[in-house]
KOLKETOR-640837 format. One record per residue (C-alpha): residue number from 1; residue in three letters; chain; x, y, z. Coordinates in steps of 0.25 Angstrom, whole numbers, plus 5000, padded with zeros to 4 digits. Example, Ala and Ser with C-alpha at 12.3 -4.5 7.8 and 13.67 -1.06 7.14 Angstrom:
BEGIN
+-----+--------+--------+------+------+------+
: num : residu : chaine :   px :   py :   pz :
+-----+--------+--------+------+------+------+
:   1 :    Ala :      A : 5049 : 4982 : 5031 :
:   2 :    Ser :      A : 5055 : 4996 : 5029 :
+-----+--------+--------+------+------+------+
This chain:
BEGIN
+-----+--------+--------+------+------+------+
: num : residu : chaine :   px :   py :   pz :
+-----+--------+--------+------+------+------+
:   1 :    Unk :      A : 5433 : 6185 : 5977 :
:   2 :    Unk :      A : 5419 : 6183 : 5980 :
:   3 :    Unk :      A : 5416 : 6174 : 5966 :
:   4 :    Unk :      A : 5412 : 6160 : 5971 :
:   5 :    Unk :      A : 5416 : 6155 : 5957 :
:   6 :    Unk :      A : 5429 : 6157 : 5952 :
:   7 :    Unk :      A : 5437 : 6151 : 5939 :
:   8 :    Unk :      A : 5451 : 6145 : 5938 :
:   9 :    Unk :      A : 5460 : 6148 : 5928 :
:  10 :    Unk :      A : 5456 : 6134 : 5920 :
:  11 :    Unk :      A : 5442 : 6138 : 5921 :
:  12 :    Unk :      A : 5444 : 6151 : 5914 :
:  13 :    Unk :      A : 5450 : 6144 : 5903 :
:  14 :    Unk :      A : 5439 : 6135 : 5900 :
:  15 :    Unk :      A : 5429 : 6147 : 5902 :
:  16 :    Unk :      A : 5436 : 6156 : 5893 :
:  17 :    Unk :      A : 5441 : 6144 : 5884 :
:  18 :    Unk :      A : 5455 : 6148 : 5885 :
:  19 :    Unk :      A : 5468 : 6140 : 5889 :
:  20 :    Unk :      A : 5471 : 6140 : 5905 :
:  21 :    Unk :      A : 5483 : 6147 : 5901 :
:  22 :    Unk :      A : 5478 : 6158 : 5896 :
:  23 :    Unk :      A : 5470 : 6161 : 5909 :
:  24 :    Unk :      A : 5482 : 6161 : 5917 :
:  25 :    Unk :      A : 5488 : 6170 : 5907 :
:  26 :    Unk :      A : 5476 : 6180 : 5908 :
:  27 :    Unk :      A : 5477 : 6179 : 5924 :
:  28 :    Unk :      A : 5492 : 6183 : 5923 :
:  29 :    Unk :      A : 5490 : 6194 : 5914 :
:  30 :    Unk :      A : 5480 : 6199 : 5923 :
:  31 :    Unk :      A : 5469 : 6198 : 5912 :
:  32 :    Unk :      A : 5460 : 6188 : 5921 :
:  33 :    Unk :      A : 5461 : 6191 : 5936 :
:  34 :    Unk :      A : 5462 : 6179 : 5946 :
:  35 :    Unk :      A : 5463 : 6176 : 5960 :
:  36 :    Unk :      A : 5470 : 6165 : 5968 :
:  37 :    Unk :      A : 5463 : 6154 : 5976 :
:  38 :    Unk :      A : 5475 : 6149 : 5983 :
:  39 :    Unk :      A : 5484 : 6144 : 5971 :
:  40 :    Unk :      A : 5472 : 6144 : 5962 :
:  41 :    Unk :      A : 5468 : 6155 : 5953 :
:  42 :    Unk :      A : 5455 : 6159 : 5951 :
:  43 :    Unk :      A : 5446 : 6169 : 5941 :
:  44 :    Unk :      A : 5433 : 6175 : 5947 :
:  45 :    Unk :      A : 5421 : 6175 : 5935 :
:  46 :    Unk :      A : 5422 : 6190 : 5937 :
:  47 :    Unk :      A : 5436 : 6191 : 5932 :
:  48 :    Unk :      A : 5433 : 6181 : 5921 :
:  49 :    Unk :      A : 5422 : 6189 : 5916 :
:  50 :    Unk :      A : 5429 : 6201 : 5916 :
:  51 :    Unk :      A : 5440 : 6196 : 5908 :
:  52 :    Unk :      A : 5430 : 6189 : 5900 :
:  53 :    Unk :      A : 5423 : 6202 : 5896 :
:  54 :    Unk :      A : 5437 : 6211 : 5894 :
:  55 :    Unk :      A : 5443 : 6199 : 5884 :
:  56 :    Unk :      A : 5432 : 6194 : 5879 :
:  57 :    Unk :      A : 5421 : 6206 : 5875 :
:  58 :    Unk :      A : 5414 : 6199 : 5863 :
:  59 :    Unk :      A : 5410 : 6187 : 5872 :
:  60 :    Unk :      A : 5397 : 6187 : 5878 :
:  61 :    Unk :      A : 5397 : 6189 : 5893 :
:  62 :    Unk :      A : 5382 : 6192 : 5900 :
:  63 :    Unk :      A : 5380 : 6202 : 5911 :
:  64 :    Unk :      A : 5381 : 6192 : 5921 :
:  65 :    Unk :      A : 5395 : 6188 : 5927 :
:  66 :    Unk :      A : 5404 : 6178 : 5921 :
:  67 :    Unk :      A : 5403 : 6170 : 5932 :
:  68 :    Unk :      A : 5389 : 6166 : 5929 :
:  69 :    Unk :      A : 5391 : 6165 : 5915 :
:  70 :    Unk :      A : 5403 : 6154 : 5916 :
:  71 :    Unk :      A : 5395 : 6145 : 5926 :
:  72 :    Unk :      A : 5382 : 6146 : 5915 :
:  73 :    Unk :      A : 5392 : 6141 : 5905 :
:  74 :    Unk :      A : 5398 : 6130 : 5913 :
:  75 :    Unk :      A : 5385 : 6125 : 5918 :
:  76 :    Unk :      A : 5378 : 6126 : 5905 :
:  77 :    Unk :      A : 5391 : 6117 : 5899 :
:  78 :    Unk :      A : 5389 : 6106 : 5908 :
:  79 :    Unk :      A : 5401 : 6112 : 5917 :
:  80 :    Unk :      A : 5402 : 6112 : 5933 :
:  81 :    Unk :      A : 5402 : 6123 : 5942 :
:  82 :    Unk :      A : 5406 : 6117 : 5955 :
:  83 :    Unk :      A : 5402 : 6123 : 5970 :
:  84 :    Unk :      A : 5410 : 6119 : 5982 :
:  85 :    Unk :      A : 5424 : 6124 : 5989 :
:  86 :    Unk :      A : 5430 : 6110 : 5992 :
:  87 :    Unk :      A : 5444 : 6106 : 5985 :
:  88 :    Unk :      A : 5439 : 6092 : 5981 :
:  89 :    Unk :      A : 5429 : 6102 : 5970 :
:  90 :    Unk :      A : 5441 : 6107 : 5965 :
:  91 :    Unk :      A : 5446 : 6092 : 5962 :
:  92 :    Unk :      A : 5432 : 6089 : 5957 :
:  93 :    Unk :      A : 5434 : 6101 : 5947 :
:  94 :    Unk :      A : 5447 : 6096 : 5942 :
:  95 :    Unk :      A : 5443 : 6081 : 5940 :
:  96 :    Unk :      A : 5430 : 6086 : 5931 :
:  97 :    Unk :      A : 5439 : 6094 : 5922 :
:  98 :    Unk :      A : 5449 : 6081 : 5921 :
:  99 :    Unk :      A : 5437 : 6073 : 5917 :
: 100 :    Unk :      A : 5431 : 6083 : 5908 :
: 101 :    Unk :      A : 5439 : 6094 : 5904 :
: 102 :    Unk :      A : 5426 : 6100 : 5897 :
: 103 :    Unk :      A : 5418 : 6100 : 5911 :
: 104 :    Unk :      A : 5419 : 6114 : 5914 :
: 105 :    Unk :      A : 5419 : 6116 : 5930 :
: 106 :    Unk :      A : 5420 : 6128 : 5939 :
: 107 :    Unk :      A : 5421 : 6128 : 5954 :
: 108 :    Unk :      A : 5414 : 6138 : 5963 :
: 109 :    Unk :      A : 5419 : 6138 : 5977 :
: 110 :    Unk :      A : 5407 : 6140 : 5986 :
: 111 :    Unk :      A : 5400 : 6133 : 5998 :
: 112 :    Unk :      A : 5391 : 6122 : 5998 :
: 113 :    Unk :      A : 5378 : 6131 : 6000 :
: 114 :    Unk :      A : 5383 : 6141 : 5989 :
: 115 :    Unk :      A : 5386 : 6129 : 5980 :
: 116 :    Unk :      A : 5372 : 6124 : 5980 :
: 117 :    Unk :      A : 5365 : 6137 : 5977 :
: 118 :    Unk :      A : 5374 : 6139 : 5966 :
: 119 :    Unk :      A : 5370 : 6126 : 5962 :
: 120 :    Unk :      A : 5354 : 6130 : 5963 :
: 121 :    Unk :      A : 5357 : 6143 : 5955 :
: 122 :    Unk :      A : 5363 : 6137 : 5945 :
: 123 :    Unk :      A : 5377 : 6143 : 5945 :
: 124 :    Unk :      A : 5383 : 6129 : 5949 :
: 125 :    Unk :      A : 5380 : 6115 : 5945 :
: 126 :    Unk :      A : 5387 : 6108 : 5956 :
: 127 :    Unk :      A : 5391 : 6111 : 5970 :
: 128 :    Unk :      A : 5398 : 6105 : 5982 :
: 129 :    Unk :      A : 5390 : 6103 : 5995 :
: 130 :    Unk :      A : 5393 : 6100 : 6010 :
: 131 :    Unk :      A : 5381 : 6106 : 6018 :
: 132 :    Unk :      A : 5377 : 6099 : 6032 :
: 133 :    Unk :      A : 5362 : 6099 : 6035 :
: 134 :    Unk :      A : 5362 : 6099 : 6051 :
: 135 :    Unk :      A : 5347 : 6095 : 6050 :
: 136 :    Unk :      A : 5348 : 6083 : 6042 :
: 137 :    Unk :      A : 5365 : 6080 : 6045 :
: 138 :    Unk :      A : 5366 : 6079 : 6028 :
: 139 :    Unk :      A : 5374 : 6085 : 6020 :
: 140 :    Unk :      A : 5370 : 6092 : 6007 :
: 141 :    Unk :      A : 5357 : 6087 : 6003 :
: 142 :    Unk :      A : 5349 : 6096 : 6012 :
: 143 :    Unk :      A : 5355 : 6109 : 6006 :
: 144 :    Unk :      A : 5353 : 6104 : 5992 :
: 145 :    Unk :      A : 5339 : 6103 : 5994 :
: 146 :    Unk :      A : 5339 : 6117 : 6002 :
: 147 :    Unk :      A : 5348 : 6124 : 5990 :
: 148 :    Unk :      A : 5343 : 6117 : 5978 :
: 149 :    Unk :      A : 5328 : 6117 : 5980 :
: 150 :    Unk :      A : 5319 : 6110 : 5970 :
: 151 :    Unk :      A : 5333 : 6104 : 5963 :
: 152 :    Unk :      A : 5337 : 6090 : 5962 :
: 153 :    Unk :      A : 5353 : 6089 : 5965 :
: 154 :    Unk :      A : 5363 : 6078 : 5967 :
: 155 :    Unk :      A : 5372 : 6076 : 5978 :
: 156 :    Unk :      A : 5385 : 6070 : 5976 :
: 157 :    Unk :      A : 5396 : 6067 : 5986 :
: 158 :    Unk :      A : 5409 : 6073 : 5982 :
: 159 :    Unk :      A : 5418 : 6070 : 5996 :
: 160 :    Unk :      A : 5415 : 6068 : 6010 :
: 161 :    Unk :      A : 5423 : 6079 : 6019 :
: 162 :    Unk :      A : 5425 : 6081 : 6035 :
: 163 :    Unk :      A : 5421 : 6093 : 6042 :
: 164 :    Unk :      A : 5429 : 6097 : 6053 :
: 165 :    Unk :      A : 5435 : 6109 : 6062 :
: 166 :    Unk :      A : 5448 : 6115 : 6058 :
: 167 :    Unk :      A : 5456 : 6117 : 6072 :
: 168 :    Unk :      A : 5470 : 6121 : 6075 :
: 169 :    Unk :      A : 5480 : 6110 : 6077 :
: 170 :    Unk :      A : 5478 : 6102 : 6089 :
: 171 :    Unk :      A : 5464 : 6109 : 6091 :
: 172 :    Unk :      A : 5467 : 6116 : 6103 :
: 173 :    Unk :      A : 5454 : 6122 : 6105 :
: 174 :    Unk :      A : 5447 : 6108 : 6104 :
: 175 :    Unk :      A : 5437 : 6111 : 6093 :
: 176 :    Unk :      A : 5430 : 6099 : 6090 :
: 177 :    Unk :      A : 5414 : 6101 : 6089 :
: 178 :    Unk :      A : 5406 : 6111 : 6084 :
: 179 :    Unk :      A : 5402 : 6116 : 6098 :
: 180 :    Unk :      A : 5417 : 6120 : 6098 :
: 181 :    Unk :      A : 5415 : 6131 : 6089 :
: 182 :    Unk :      A : 5406 : 6140 : 6100 :
: 183 :    Unk :      A : 5418 : 6139 : 6110 :
: 184 :    Unk :      A : 5422 : 6153 : 6113 :
: 185 :    Unk :      A : 5437 : 6152 : 6110 :
: 186 :    Unk :      A : 5435 : 6145 : 6096 :
: 187 :    Unk :      A : 5437 : 6154 : 6084 :
: 188 :    Unk :      A : 5430 : 6147 : 6071 :
: 189 :    Unk :      A : 5431 : 6150 : 6055 :
: 190 :    Unk :      A : 5419 : 6148 : 6047 :
: 191 :    Unk :      A : 5415 : 6144 : 6033 :
: 192 :    Unk :      A : 5407 : 6153 : 6025 :
: 193 :    Unk :      A : 5392 : 6152 : 6023 :
: 194 :    Unk :      A : 5388 : 6143 : 6013 :
: 195 :    Unk :      A : 5399 : 6132 : 6016 :
: 196 :    Unk :      A : 5395 : 6119 : 6019 :
: 197 :    Unk :      A : 5405 : 6119 : 6031 :
: 198 :    Unk :      A : 5399 : 6132 : 6035 :
: 199 :    Unk :      A : 5385 : 6125 : 6035 :
: 200 :    Unk :      A : 5391 : 6113 : 6043 :
: 201 :    Unk :      A : 5394 : 6122 : 6054 :
: 202 :    Unk :      A : 5383 : 6130 : 6055 :
: 203 :    Unk :      A : 5372 : 6117 : 6054 :
: 204 :    Unk :      A : 5382 : 6111 : 6066 :
: 205 :    Unk :      A : 5380 : 6124 : 6074 :
: 206 :    Unk :      A : 5365 : 6124 : 6072 :
: 207 :    Unk :      A : 5363 : 6110 : 6075 :
: 208 :    Unk :      A : 5371 : 6112 : 6088 :
: 209 :    Unk :      A : 5364 : 6124 : 6091 :
: 210 :    Unk :      A : 5378 : 6132 : 6091 :
: 211 :    Unk :      A : 5375 : 6147 : 6088 :
: 212 :    Unk :      A : 5386 : 6151 : 6077 :
: 213 :    Unk :      A : 5387 : 6164 : 6085 :
: 214 :    Unk :      A : 5395 : 6157 : 6095 :
: 215 :    Unk :      A : 5405 : 6152 : 6085 :
: 216 :    Unk :      A : 5417 : 6162 : 6084 :
: 217 :    Unk :      A : 5421 : 6165 : 6069 :
: 218 :    Unk :      A : 5408 : 6158 : 6064 :
: 219 :    Unk :      A : 5407 : 6171 : 6055 :
: 220 :    Unk :      A : 5420 : 6170 : 6049 :
: 221 :    Unk :      A : 5421 : 6162 : 6037 :
: 222 :    Unk :      A : 5431 : 6156 : 6027 :
: 223 :    Unk :      A : 5428 : 6151 : 6014 :
: 224 :    Unk :      A : 5434 : 6137 : 6013 :
: 225 :    Unk :      A : 5439 : 6125 : 6023 :
: 226 :    Unk :      A : 5453 : 6130 : 6021 :
: 227 :    Unk :      A : 5451 : 6144 : 6025 :
: 228 :    Unk :      A : 5444 : 6141 : 6036 :
: 229 :    Unk :      A : 5456 : 6130 : 6040 :
: 230 :    Unk :      A : 5466 : 6140 : 6039 :
: 231 :    Unk :      A : 5459 : 6149 : 6048 :
: 232 :    Unk :      A : 5461 : 6139 : 6058 :
: 233 :    Unk :      A : 5475 : 6135 : 6053 :
: 234 :    Unk :      A : 5479 : 6151 : 6055 :
: 235 :    Unk :      A : 5473 : 6151 : 6069 :
: 236 :    Unk :      A : 5461 : 6161 : 6063 :
: 237 :    Unk :      A : 5450 : 6150 : 6069 :
: 238 :    Unk :      A : 5451 : 6141 : 6079 :
: 239 :    Unk :      A : 5442 : 6132 : 6071 :
: 240 :    Unk :      A : 5435 : 6131 : 6057 :
: 241 :    Unk :      A : 5426 : 6120 : 6050 :
: 242 :    Unk :      A : 5430 : 6114 : 6037 :
: 243 :    Unk :      A : 5434 : 6102 : 6029 :
: 244 :    Unk :      A : 5445 : 6091 : 6033 :
: 245 :    Unk :      A : 5452 : 6093 : 6019 :
: 246 :    Unk :      A : 5455 : 6109 : 6023 :
: 247 :    Unk :      A : 5461 : 6105 : 6036 :
: 248 :    Unk :      A : 5471 : 6094 : 6029 :
: 249 :    Unk :      A : 5474 : 6108 : 6020 :
: 250 :    Unk :      A : 5476 : 6117 : 6031 :
: 251 :    Unk :      A : 5488 : 6115 : 6040 :
: 252 :    Unk :      A : 5487 : 6120 : 6055 :
: 253 :    Unk :      A : 5472 : 6115 : 6056 :
: 254 :    Unk :      A : 5468 : 6102 : 6062 :
: 255 :    Unk :      A : 5453 : 6097 : 6058 :
: 256 :    Unk :      A : 5443 : 6092 : 6068 :
: 257 :    Unk :      A : 5433 : 6085 : 6060 :
: 258 :    Unk :      A : 5418 : 6086 : 6063 :
: 259 :    Unk :      A : 5409 : 6080 : 6050 :
: 260 :    Unk :      A : 5409 : 6073 : 6036 :
: 261 :    Unk :      A : 5403 : 6079 : 6026 :
: 262 :    Unk :      A : 5398 : 6077 : 6012 :
: 263 :    Unk :      A : 5403 : 6085 : 6001 :
: 264 :    Unk :      A : 5393 : 6084 : 5990 :
: 265 :    Unk :      A : 5392 : 6089 : 5976 :
: 266 :    Unk :      A : 5377 : 6095 : 5972 :
: 267 :    Unk :      A : 5372 : 6094 : 5958 :
: 268 :    Unk :      A : 5359 : 6095 : 5951 :
: 269 :    Unk :      A : 5352 : 6081 : 5948 :
: 270 :    Unk :      A : 5350 : 6086 : 5934 :
: 271 :    Unk :      A : 5365 : 6088 : 5931 :
: 272 :    Unk :      A : 5369 : 6073 : 5936 :
: 273 :    Unk :      A : 5368 : 6068 : 5923 :
: 274 :    Unk :      A : 5375 : 6079 : 5915 :
: 275 :    Unk :      A : 5389 : 6076 : 5910 :
: 276 :    Unk :      A : 5396 : 6086 : 5919 :
: 277 :    Unk :      A : 5391 : 6080 : 5932 :
: 278 :    Unk :      A : 5394 : 6065 : 5926 :
: 279 :    Unk :      A : 5407 : 6070 : 5925 :
: 280 :    Unk :      A : 5407 : 6075 : 5941 :
: 281 :    Unk :      A : 5403 : 6062 : 5945 :
: 282 :    Unk :      A : 5411 : 6054 : 5938 :
: 283 :    Unk :      A : 5425 : 6063 : 5942 :
: 284 :    Unk :      A : 5418 : 6063 : 5958 :
: 285 :    Unk :      A : 5418 : 6047 : 5957 :
: 286 :    Unk :      A : 5431 : 6046 : 5949 :
: 287 :    Unk :      A : 5443 : 6040 : 5957 :
: 288 :    Unk :      A : 5452 : 6052 : 5953 :
: 289 :    Unk :      A : 5443 : 6062 : 5960 :
: 290 :    Unk :      A : 5441 : 6054 : 5971 :
: 291 :    Unk :      A : 5456 : 6050 : 5973 :
: 292 :    Unk :      A : 5460 : 6065 : 5972 :
: 293 :    Unk :      A : 5448 : 6069 : 5982 :
: 294 :    Unk :      A : 5455 : 6058 : 5992 :
: 295 :    Unk :      A : 5469 : 6063 : 5991 :
: 296 :    Unk :      A : 5465 : 6076 : 5995 :
: 297 :    Unk :      A : 5461 : 6072 : 6009 :
: 298 :    Unk :      A : 5448 : 6075 : 6017 :
: 299 :    Unk :      A : 5438 : 6069 : 6008 :
: 300 :    Unk :      A : 5430 : 6058 : 6009 :
: 301 :    Unk :      A : 5425 : 6052 : 5994 :
: 302 :    Unk :      A : 5418 : 6040 : 6000 :
: 303 :    Unk :      A : 5404 : 6046 : 5993 :
: 304 :    Unk :      A : 5411 : 6053 : 5982 :
: 305 :    Unk :      A : 5402 : 6053 : 5970 :
: 306 :    Unk :      A : 5389 : 6049 : 5977 :
: 307 :    Unk :      A : 5376 : 6054 : 5976 :
: 308 :    Unk :      A : 5372 : 6059 : 5990 :
: 309 :    Unk :      A : 5359 : 6064 : 5988 :
: 310 :    Unk :      A : 5348 : 6069 : 5976 :
: 311 :    Unk :      A : 5340 : 6079 : 5979 :
+-----+--------+--------+------+------+------+
């Protein structure tokens, strides 16, 4: 599955204006193909389009794919398409639905750079970002300027997280800093290009004048913090880079903290006064949302909901 955007049964039910039970029945009968991510059922845009074409021949479907049609429908009706990969965004989407059941939101599981590009291209209206700039040592604002040229945007903090190394219990190879990654006996597992974690690594290597070619495993990529931590836990690699939260979720790894990072939400300034974004702000500033995020562990909510910059 290569689509970055996929739908839950609940989202399909809202899109097709049918009950959630009907969606599950369609999946059970094999009429609507689906796949699983962990315990969650997901439906791809292509499969949703195929079902729509076969079951509703009189419905107007353009030659462009269903993904674009659904995106356009949600954006035009003041819904939210939220880019980002952290579980706290799933919590946010659930609280948004609870706050306003009529507010449609979809999750696009892409990295920070792809999220900003989606915002720029108009295929999303909200993205999370944790992009560290090695020249200014600042988070997100320099990248918003680069990837949203000529646009006015608002940057609101969601949480702070800690990035660090996943290592084997007891840290047998004494991996404690960036320079340790180029040791000959160290095997690394990386994140995909475009993710904030990959940007952090590359910026640190550049600042320290360390050649990435000397990092054994630099080209081996995983698509999530959990997958990186799991690779270390299974002995496939000696070390990986990711968030403290994932280390709390994966048995068999220890966490070596390196850097506290800012995980922000980015959207256009013109959207700030719209009802859907006012709902968004009220949710992330609410006691209920903040308490649930705190309960997850691994997050700092001291600045949650605060505007960190306006471009």
